[in-house]
C-alpha positions as CSV (number, residue, x, y, z in Angstrom):
1,M,-9.0,-15.0,-4.6
2,P,-9.1,-12.0,-6.1
3,L,-6.1,-10.1,-7.6
4,I,-6.2,-6.6,-8.0
5,E,-3.8,-4.8,-10.3
6,I,-2.5,-0.8,-10.7
7,K,0.4,0.2,-13.2
8,T,2.1,3.5,-12.1
9,V,3.9,5.3,-14.5
10,I,6.2,8.5,-12.0
11,K,9.1,10.2,-13.8
12,A,11.9,9.7,-10.6
13,D,14.1,6.8,-9.4
14,I,13.8,3.8,-8.9
15,E,14.8,4.3,-4.8
16,I,12.7,7.6,-4.2
17,C,9.6,5.7,-5.2
18,F,11.1,2.4,-3.3
19,D,11.5,4.9,-0.3
20,L,8.2,6.9,-0.2
21,A,6.0,3.6,-0.6
22,R,7.4,1.9,1.9
23,N,7.5,5.3,4.0
24,I,5.0,4.9,6.8
25,D,4.8,8.3,7.5
26,V,3.5,8.6,3.4
27,H,1.6,5.9,4.1
28,Q,-0.9,8.2,5.8
29,E,-0.8,11.2,4.2
30,S,-1.8,8.5,1.5
31,L,-5.1,7.3,3.2
32,K,-5.8,10.7,5.6
33,H,-9.9,10.2,4.1
34,S,-9.9,6.4,6.5
35,N,-7.8,8.5,9.2
36,E,-5.7,5.4,8.7
37,I,-2.9,6.3,11.3
38,A,-0.2,3.9,13.0
39,I,-0.8,2.5,15.9
40,A,1.6,-0.5,17.4
41,G,5.1,-1.5,15.6
42,K,7.3,0.5,13.4
43,T,4.7,3.4,12.9
44,S,7.2,5.9,11.0
45,G,9.8,6.2,9.1
46,L,10.6,3.5,6.2
47,I,9.7,-0.2,7.6
48,G,11.9,-3.3,6.5
49,L,11.5,-6.9,6.3
50,G,10.8,-8.2,9.3
51,E,9.2,-5.5,10.5
52,W,5.7,-5.1,10.5
53,V,2.9,-2.5,11.5
54,S,-0.5,-2.5,12.8
55,W,-3.2,0.2,11.2
56,E,-6.2,1.5,12.5
57,A,-8.9,3.3,9.9
58,K,-12.8,4.1,9.7
59,H,-14.0,1.6,6.5
60,F,-17.0,1.9,6.3
61,G,-17.7,3.5,8.9
62,F,-16.7,1.5,10.4
63,V,-13.0,2.2,13.5
64,Q,-10.9,-1.2,12.2
65,H,-7.1,-2.8,12.4
66,L,-5.1,-4.3,10.4
67,T,-1.4,-6.1,11.1
68,S,0.8,-6.1,8.6
69,K,4.3,-7.9,8.1
70,I,6.8,-7.3,5.9
71,T,7.5,-10.4,4.3
72,E,9.8,-10.1,1.1
73,F,12.9,-7.9,0.5
74,D,14.9,-6.9,-2.2
75,S,15.5,-3.1,-2.7
76,P,15.0,-1.1,-4.2
77,N,13.0,-3.3,-7.0
78,Y,10.3,-5.9,-4.6
79,F,9.0,-5.7,-0.6
80,V,5.6,-8.2,0.1
81,D,3.8,-6.5,3.1
82,E,1.2,-9.9,4.4
83,M,-1.8,-8.9,6.3
84,I,-1.8,-11.0,9.7
85,F,-3.8,-9.6,11.3
86,G,-7.1,-7.4,10.1
87,A,-10.2,-8.1,8.6
88,F,-9.6,-10.2,5.7
89,K,-9.4,-13.1,6.0
90,S,-6.0,-13.2,4.1
91,Y,-3.6,-10.4,2.6
92,R,-0.8,-10.5,0.3
93,H,0.6,-7.3,-1.2
94,E,3.8,-6.9,-4.2
95,H,4.9,-4.3,-4.6
96,V,7.4,-3.8,-7.5
97,F,9.8,-1.3,-8.9
98,E,11.3,-0.7,-12.5
99,Q,13.7,1.8,-13.4
100,I,13.0,2.6,-17.4
101,G,14.8,5.8,-18.8
102,D,14.0,8.0,-16.7
103,K,10.8,6.2,-15.4
104,T,9.8,4.4,-13.2
105,V,7.3,1.8,-13.0
106,M,5.3,1.3,-9.5
107,K,3.4,-2.6,-10.0
108,D,0.7,-2.9,-6.6
109,K,-0.6,-7.1,-6.6
110,F,-3.0,-6.9,-3.7
111,Y,-4.1,-10.3,-3.6
112,Y,-7.5,-10.7,-0.7
113,K,-9.5,-13.5,0.8
114,S,-12.4,-11.9,1.8
115,P,-13.9,-13.5,5.4
116,F,-17.3,-14.7,5.5
117,G,-17.4,-17.2,2.5
118,T,-19.9,-16.8,0.4
119,L,-20.9,-13.7,2.4
120,G,-17.2,-12.8,0.9
121,T,-17.6,-13.5,-2.5
122,V,-20.9,-11.5,-2.9
123,A,-19.2,-8.3,-1.1
124,D,-15.9,-8.7,-3.3
125,K,-18.6,-8.0,-6.4
126,L,-20.5,-6.2,-5.4
127,F,-18.6,-3.2,-3.2
128,L,-14.6,-5.3,-1.6
129,K,-12.6,-4.5,-4.6
130,E,-14.1,-1.2,-6.3
131,Y,-13.5,-0.1,-3.3
132,M,-10.1,-1.6,-2.4
133,T,-9.1,-1.0,-6.1
134,K,-9.9,3.4,-5.1
135,L,-8.2,2.8,-2.4
136,L,-4.8,2.0,-4.1
137,I,-4.9,4.2,-6.5
138,T,-5.3,6.6,-4.3
139,R,-2.2,5.7,-2.4
140,S,-0.1,5.4,-6.3
141,N,-1.4,8.8,-7.1
142,M,-1.0,10.5,-3.7
143,L,3.2,8.4,-4.3
144,K,3.9,9.9,-7.7
145,V,3.2,13.4,-6.9
146,T,4.8,13.3,-4.3
147,A,7.8,11.8,-6.2
148,E,7.9,13.7,-8.6
149,K,8.1,17.0,-6.0
150,I,11.2,15.3,-5.3
151,I,12.8,15.7,-8.3
152,K,11.6,18.8,-8.6
153,G,13.5,20.0,-5.6
154,G,9.9,21.0,-4.6
155,F,9.5,18.1,-1.4
156,K,11.5,16.5,1.5
157,L,10.5,13.8,3.6
């Protein structure tokens, strides 16, 4: 099972970072380039334990649908969303937060299985892992910028 790990250091409080990471509206904004929108379940605001959201987005030229559910939650340190329907065979996305001084270290651990057996494994190596890594980095960078603007008083949710 492939694993993508992203570590982002943010000059903001852990609570701000945690809430931004689970905010449906912020998620949509961070992946605007793929036209990602929440279409069912929790479609706005902060998602919490046991809640789910269905997304529609355009990836690789195709409109795709994916539903994930928050399966673990320990505010403001940790939450997990897992796919319950979508293009992957499965995925588990762990969001881990640690306050260190005036900064928060945000770690994303994205475990996934591609469908289609050997063909999926080849797709992972050729393009999928790189594509997913770029998506996660794009999202993390947007969260960092937003959190740091909030701390400076230049942005409000």
